[in-house]
C-alpha positions as a LaTeX table, in Angstrom:
\begin{tabular}{lrrr}
\hline
Residue & $x$ (\AA) & $y$ (\AA) & $z$ (\AA) \\
\hline
Met1 & 0.27 & 0.27 & $-0.40$ \\
Asp2 & 1.72 & 3.21 & $-1.17$ \\
Phe3 & 1.51 & 6.64 & 1.29 \\
Val4 & 0.99 & 10.21 & $-0.13$ \\
Glu5 & 0.58 & 13.62 & 1.00 \\
Ile6 & $-1.62$ & 16.04 & $-0.66$ \\
Ser7 & $-1.59$ & 19.79 & 0.03 \\
Asn8 & $-4.53$ & 21.42 & $-1.38$ \\
Lys9 & $-3.42$ & 24.63 & $-3.37$ \\
Asn10 & $-7.24$ & 25.88 & $-2.26$ \\
Ser11 & $-7.59$ & 26.03 & 0.69 \\
Gly12 & $-3.60$ & 25.03 & 2.43 \\
Ala13 & $-5.04$ & 21.89 & 4.01 \\
Arg14 & $-3.06$ & 19.24 & 3.76 \\
Ile15 & $-2.95$ & 15.28 & 5.12 \\
Ser16 & $-1.71$ & 11.99 & 5.28 \\
Thr17 & $-3.91$ & 9.36 & 3.07 \\
Tyr18 & $-3.42$ & 5.53 & 1.40 \\
Val19 & $-3.77$ & 5.04 & $-1.89$ \\
Ile20 & $-6.58$ & 3.10 & $-3.42$ \\
Leu21 & $-5.72$ & 1.99 & $-7.58$ \\
Gly22 & $-9.09$ & 3.48 & $-9.41$ \\
Glu23 & $-9.84$ & 3.05 & $-13.08$ \\
Arg24 & $-6.51$ & 2.86 & $-15.50$ \\
Gly25 & $-7.37$ & 5.78 & $-17.57$ \\
Ser26 & $-10.11$ & 7.22 & $-15.86$ \\
Arg27 & $-8.32$ & 10.41 & $-15.12$ \\
Arg28 & $-9.74$ & 10.88 & $-12.12$ \\
Cys29 & $-8.05$ & 11.70 & $-7.77$ \\
Ile30 & $-10.88$ & 10.95 & $-5.75$ \\
Leu31 & $-10.30$ & 11.47 & $-2.00$ \\
Asn32 & $-12.95$ & 8.83 & 0.20 \\
Gly33 & $-13.59$ & 8.99 & 4.02 \\
Ala34 & $-12.02$ & 11.61 & 6.56 \\
Ala35 & $-10.40$ & 13.11 & 3.51 \\
Ala36 & $-12.29$ & 14.67 & 0.91 \\
Arg37 & $-13.63$ & 16.34 & 3.68 \\
Thr38 & $-11.12$ & 18.55 & 3.40 \\
Cys39 & $-10.74$ & 19.19 & $-0.70$ \\
Gln40 & $-13.88$ & 20.31 & $-3.00$ \\
Pro41 & $-14.24$ & 18.94 & $-6.79$ \\
Gly42 & $-12.01$ & 21.27 & $-8.61$ \\
Asp43 & $-9.62$ & 22.23 & $-6.69$ \\
Gln44 & $-5.67$ & 22.14 & $-7.56$ \\
Ile45 & $-3.59$ & 19.53 & $-4.96$ \\
Ile46 & $-0.17$ & 18.34 & $-5.19$ \\
Val47 & 0.74 & 14.45 & $-4.12$ \\
Cys48 & 3.42 & 13.65 & $-2.76$ \\
Asn49 & 5.15 & 9.29 & $-2.34$ \\
Ser50 & 7.78 & 9.14 & $-0.56$ \\
Val51 & 10.25 & 6.26 & $-0.34$ \\
Tyr52 & 12.47 & 5.46 & 2.67 \\
Leu53 & 16.62 & 4.25 & 1.21 \\
Gly54 & 19.94 & 4.12 & 2.90 \\
Glu55 & 22.11 & 6.21 & 2.27 \\
Asp56 & 24.10 & 4.64 & $-0.46$ \\
Lys57 & 21.20 & 4.55 & $-2.57$ \\
Leu58 & 20.70 & 8.56 & $-2.07$ \\
Thr59 & 22.06 & 8.65 & $-5.57$ \\
Ser60 & 20.96 & 6.67 & $-7.49$ \\
Leu61 & 17.34 & 7.95 & $-6.97$ \\
Lys62 & 16.12 & 9.48 & $-9.63$ \\
Pro63 & 12.75 & 12.30 & $-8.80$ \\
Arg64 & 9.63 & 12.88 & $-11.47$ \\
Ile65 & 7.34 & 15.23 & $-11.33$ \\
Leu66 & 4.18 & 15.02 & $-14.01$ \\
Thr67 & 1.96 & 18.39 & $-14.38$ \\
Phe68 & $-1.37$ & 17.82 & $-14.87$ \\
Asp69 & $-3.93$ & 20.38 & $-17.21$ \\
Glu70 & $-7.50$ & 21.79 & $-16.06$ \\
Asn71 & $-8.90$ & 18.02 & $-17.79$ \\
Asn72 & $-6.12$ & 16.07 & $-15.79$ \\
Val73 & $-4.03$ & 14.80 & $-19.21$ \\
Val74 & $-0.57$ & 14.56 & $-18.50$ \\
Arg75 & 0.85 & 18.54 & $-19.17$ \\
Asp76 & 4.97 & 17.56 & $-18.08$ \\
Arg77 & 6.43 & 15.09 & $-16.67$ \\
Leu78 & 9.82 & 16.14 & $-15.26$ \\
Ser79 & 12.67 & 14.67 & $-13.58$ \\
Tyr80 & 15.38 & 14.65 & $-11.69$ \\
Ser81 & 19.16 & 13.22 & $-11.09$ \\
Cys82 & 20.51 & 13.21 & $-7.05$ \\
Glu83 & 24.53 & 13.14 & $-7.35$ \\
Pro84 & 26.88 & 14.18 & $-4.98$ \\
\hline
\end{tabular}
C-alpha cells in the first residue's frame, strides 16, 4: 500500500493518506472518507509520494514530477538526478 501526502493549493489543507488504485485511464483522483472533507471538486492539489532509502542508494534516486492540465491530462514529465 502506498502512502501519500496531499496538499490542497486552494485551502492550504494537508493530509496523509493511502492510495487505492482506480479505473485505469479514468483521469480521476478521488478522496474517500475523512480525506474527502479536506478538498472540494475542482481544487488543485499536490500529491507527494516518498520512499525510504539507505544512504548508499540516495544518489541512484531519480525523482519524477508530473504536471496536469485542467482535464487531468499529463502536461509535463520532469525528472531529476540526485548526484553527490
